[in-house]
C-alpha positions as a printed NumPy array, in Angstrom:
array([[  0.   ,   0.   ,   0.   ],
       [  2.822,   2.442,   0.769],
       [  3.76 ,   2.452,  -2.946],
       [  0.18 ,   3.038,  -4.137],
       [ -0.828,   6.087,  -2.09 ],
       [  0.77 ,   8.888,  -0.081],
       [  1.476,   8.115,   3.565],
       [ -1.557,   8.642,   5.807],
       [  0.326,   9.358,   9.044],
       [ -0.915,  12.927,   9.395],
       [ -4.558,  11.868,   9.088],
       [ -4.026,   8.898,  11.399],
       [ -2.392,  11.071,  14.04 ],
       [ -5.345,  13.468,  13.967],
       [ -7.875,  10.629,  14.17 ],
       [ -6.038,   9.256,  17.218],
       [ -6.605,  12.534,  19.093],
       [ -9.707,  13.393,  21.128],
       [ -9.418,  17.095,  20.232],
       [ -9.47 ,  17.234,  16.429],
       [-11.345,  18.667,  13.478],
       [-14.585,  16.801,  12.702],
       [-14.407,  13.903,  10.258],
       [-17.703,  13.427,   8.433],
       [-19.148,  10.428,   6.631],
       [-19.445,  11.052,   2.902],
       [-22.907,   9.522,   2.57 ],
       [-24.792,  11.409,   5.285],
       [-22.441,  13.988,   6.784],
       [-22.503,  12.356,  10.228],
       [-19.473,  13.205,  12.354],
       [-17.477,  10.013,  12.951],
       [-16.124,   9.13 ,  16.393],
       [-16.942,  12.583,  17.737],
       [-15.051,  13.303,  20.963],
       [-13.173,   9.998,  20.772],
       [ -9.664,   8.938,  19.841],
       [ -9.69 ,   6.284,  17.11 ],
       [ -7.169,   3.508,  17.868],
       [ -5.263,   2.196,  14.859],
       [ -2.029,   0.404,  13.985],
       [  0.782,   0.484,  11.437],
       [  2.406,  -2.038,   9.116],
       [ -0.3  ,  -4.709,   9.424],
       [  0.713,  -5.251,  13.062],
       [ -2.561,  -6.706,  14.329],
       [ -0.979,  -7.366,  17.727],
       [ -0.367,  -3.63 ,  18.08 ],
       [ -3.967,  -3.015,  17.052],
       [ -5.175,  -5.269,  19.852],
       [ -2.881,  -3.461,  22.279],
       [ -4.184,  -0.045,  21.209],
       [ -7.819,  -1.109,  21.557],
       [ -7.285,  -2.566,  25.043],
       [ -5.389,   0.554,  26.108],
       [ -8.135,   2.816,  24.794],
       [-10.836,   0.916,  26.704],
       [ -8.915,   0.872,  29.986],
       [ -7.72 ,   4.463,  29.872],
       [-11.274,   5.674,  29.2  ],
       [-12.633,   3.552,  32.057],
       [-10.014,   5.033,  34.402],
       [-10.759,   8.57 ,  33.24 ],
       [ -7.341,   9.088,  31.653],
       [ -6.626,  10.695,  28.269],
       [ -7.039,   7.695,  25.919],
       [ -4.628,   8.622,  23.111],
       [ -1.983,   6.008,  22.32 ],
       [  1.239,   6.02 ,  20.334],
       [  2.709,   3.035,  18.505],
       [  6.449,   3.648,  18.186],
       [  9.354,   1.759,  16.677],
       [ 12.085,   0.824,  19.144],
       [ 14.61 ,   2.805,  17.136],
       [ 17.799,   3.079,  19.183],
       [ 19.19 ,   4.538,  22.39 ],
       [ 22.304,   5.549,  24.262],
       [ 23.381,   6.721,  27.69 ],
       [ 22.857,  10.339,  28.694],
       [ 23.316,  12.238,  31.961],
       [ 19.856,  12.949,  33.391],
       [ 19.631,  14.991,  36.609],
       [ 23.24 ,  14.294,  37.428],
       [ 23.337,  10.551,  36.817],
       [ 23.62 ,   8.424,  33.711],
       [ 20.474,   6.873,  32.236],
       [ 19.959,   4.804,  29.11 ],
       [ 17.614,   6.971,  27.063],
       [ 15.738,   5.27 ,  24.24 ],
       [ 14.672,   6.985,  21.048],
       [ 11.21 ,   5.708,  20.157],
       [ 10.187,   6.905,  16.684],
       [  7.429,   6.188,  14.19 ],
       [  6.629,   7.515,  10.744],
       [  4.085,   9.978,  12.038],
       [  0.75 ,   8.552,  13.22 ],
       [  1.128,  10.189,  16.635],
       [ -1.634,  12.196,  18.376],
       [ -0.836,  15.866,  19.09 ],
       [ -1.953,  15.226,  22.702],
       [  1.258,  13.218,  23.197],
       [  3.548,  15.972,  21.903],
       [  5.041,  18.858,  23.854],
       [  2.835,  21.871,  23.154],
       [  0.069,  19.794,  21.57 ],
       [ -0.946,  21.211,  18.217],
       [  1.318,  24.217,  18.743],
       [  4.284,  21.88 ,  19.109],
       [  3.427,  19.795,  16.045],
       [  4.545,  20.178,  12.438],
       [  4.038,  18.121,   9.304],
       [  6.987,  17.291,   7.057],
       [  7.076,  15.399,   3.776],
       [  7.774,  11.72 ,   4.288],
       [ 11.186,  10.52 ,   3.019],
       [ 10.999,   8.968,  -0.449],
       [ 12.965,   5.91 ,   0.685],
       [ 10.01 ,   4.966,   2.911],
       [  7.066,   6.464,   1.01 ],
       [  7.557,   6.879,  -2.729],
       [  4.557,   9.206,  -3.082],
       [  5.308,  11.347,  -0.055],
       [  2.569,  12.295,   2.336],
       [  2.879,  14.214,   5.591],
       [  4.174,  13.176,   8.988],
       [  2.891,  14.53 ,  12.303],
       [  6.147,  15.484,  13.962],
       [  7.063,  16.667,  17.429],
       [  8.749,  15.588,  20.638],
       [  6.738,  13.56 ,  23.122],
       [  5.978,  15.49 ,  26.286],
       [  7.61 ,  14.52 ,  29.6  ],
       [  5.463,  12.29 ,  31.786],
       [  4.775,   8.891,  33.279],
       [  3.878,   6.203,  30.765],
       [  2.917,   2.555,  30.481],
       [  4.606,   0.632,  27.666],
       [  3.668,  -2.721,  26.198],
       [  4.337,  -5.063,  23.289],
       [  1.924,  -7.78 ,  22.153],
       [  3.481, -10.507,  20.01 ],
       [  3.065, -14.097,  18.815],
       [  5.513, -16.624,  20.203],
       [  5.209, -20.415,  19.996],
       [  1.715, -20.13 ,  18.581],
       [  0.48 , -18.046,  21.556],
       [ -0.313, -14.386,  22.063],
       [  1.971, -12.886,  24.675],
       [  2.544,  -9.399,  26.062],
       [  5.429,  -7.638,  27.76 ],
       [  4.33 ,  -4.633,  29.807],
       [  6.16 ,  -2.18 ,  32.021],
       [  6.581,   1.352,  33.278],
       [  8.706,   4.209,  32.023],
       [  8.885,   7.945,  31.823],
       [  9.241,  10.224,  28.837],
       [ 11.829,  12.916,  29.465],
       [ 12.942,  16.172,  27.906],
       [ 16.459,  16.423,  26.494],
       [ 18.228,  19.618,  25.412],
       [ 17.256,  20.811,  21.955],
       [ 20.724,  20.154,  20.557],
       [ 20.716,  16.557,  21.808],
       [ 17.22 ,  16.009,  20.442],
       [ 18.303,  17.314,  17.047],
       [ 21.436,  15.142,  17.075],
       [ 19.337,  12.052,  17.726],
       [ 16.866,  13.056,  15.021],
       [ 19.633,  13.533,  12.463],
       [ 21.059,  10.035,  13.018],
       [ 17.608,   8.452,  12.684],
       [ 14.752,  10.024,  10.664],
       [ 14.317,  13.753,  11.347],
       [ 10.873,  13.915,   9.689],
       [  9.343,  11.629,  12.319],
       [  8.05 ,  12.285,  15.844],
       [ 10.181,  10.976,  18.68 ],
       [ 10.011,  10.079,  22.353],
       [ 12.96 ,  10.133,  24.757],
       [ 12.141,   7.292,  27.146],
       [ 13.751,   5.843,  30.263],
       [ 12.443,   2.384,  31.143],
       [ 12.092,   1.494,  34.816],
       [ 14.122,  -1.574,  35.761],
       [ 14.682,  -2.847,  32.205],
       [ 18.121,  -2.534,  30.656],
       [ 18.92 ,  -2.162,  26.978],
       [ 20.054,  -5.783,  26.717],
       [ 17.013,  -7.109,  28.567],
       [ 14.624,  -5.266,  26.255],
       [ 16.431,  -6.469,  23.144],
       [ 16.712, -10.062,  24.426],
       [ 12.888, -10.202,  24.311],
       [ 12.678,  -8.244,  21.068],
       [  9.739, -10.157,  19.626],
       [  8.185,  -7.007,  18.185],
       [  9.778,  -3.868,  16.757],
       [  6.76 ,  -1.886,  17.933],
       [  6.109,  -0.557,  21.403],
       [  2.807,   0.926,  22.562],
       [  2.916,   3.867,  24.966],
       [  0.197,   5.793,  26.789],
       [  0.422,   8.559,  29.371],
       [ -1.081,   8.546,  32.856],
       [ -1.668,  11.587,  35.089],
       [  1.096,  10.587,  37.54 ],
       [  3.185,   7.631,  38.699],
       [  0.529,   6.105,  40.952],
       [ -2.073,   6.371,  38.199],
       [  0.338,   4.73 ,  35.753],
       [  0.951,   1.84 ,  38.142],
       [ -2.818,   1.328,  38.48 ],
       [ -3.203,   1.366,  34.69 ],
       [ -0.398,  -1.173,  34.288],
       [ -1.985,  -3.544,  36.803],
       [ -5.414,  -3.159,  35.202],
       [ -4.082,  -3.734,  31.711],
       [ -2.053,  -6.774,  32.762],
       [ -5.124,  -8.269,  34.459],
       [ -7.301,  -7.657,  31.395],
       [ -4.765,  -9.277,  29.061],
       [ -4.487, -12.268,  31.402],
       [ -8.274, -12.679,  31.449],
       [ -8.229, -12.554,  27.643],
       [ -5.868, -15.548,  27.626],
       [ -2.575, -13.809,  26.838],
       [  0.607, -14.794,  28.636],
       [  1.645, -11.639,  30.502],
       [  5.186, -10.654,  31.545],
       [  5.399,  -7.596,  33.802],
       [  8.848,  -6.214,  33.108],
       [ 11.023,  -4.124,  35.402],
       [  9.795,  -2.092,  38.343],
       [  7.136,   0.493,  39.236],
       [  9.547,   3.363,  39.814],
       [  8.201,   6.874,  39.71 ],
       [  6.427,   6.932,  43.087]])
């Protein structure tokens, strides 16, 4: 599909945002999904689609902002954060990111033409830097004929503008990015269980709220029959 039509990341990012311009049905003009974020997934990753739908349901039930972001686990390196060294991941995706997840919201978002090496016909990204905050991350994948999920806690952080730009320039500068520090999961541990290149992230109001969301999501996945691995710790309290 990516060679038959322009990239749809800009439209997808807007649809995945509660606050957005109305989208109307062509046949009757009815506004679709008014006041709701529309979960979706990239690259035919149905596991990520399941993850996004479960996250949306739980976050709404808990009264949290329900927007989700599906990122690629792109790369990371150590950086001094508040006086001590942390391994800071760069999570990046081609652009289907809700403005609610970006610093400044719409004001902090831009759209840039997609690189031709990924999207021959162009299309627009929805680019920005993910806002600092407490997050829950997860990855649903198929292993040994079973659906499994890794889930854990992390925080998105702010890096200096020059460091952000350096990281953008060695990856894909047209795409939105998140600087993430995982709680209790090292680089090697994450990559040793690298069953999916995608990672789902969603914000919670604070650390305690994020821990509640993690527990709720893990319990729901377990009741659905998935094998659940809670990874790392619940730092942030």
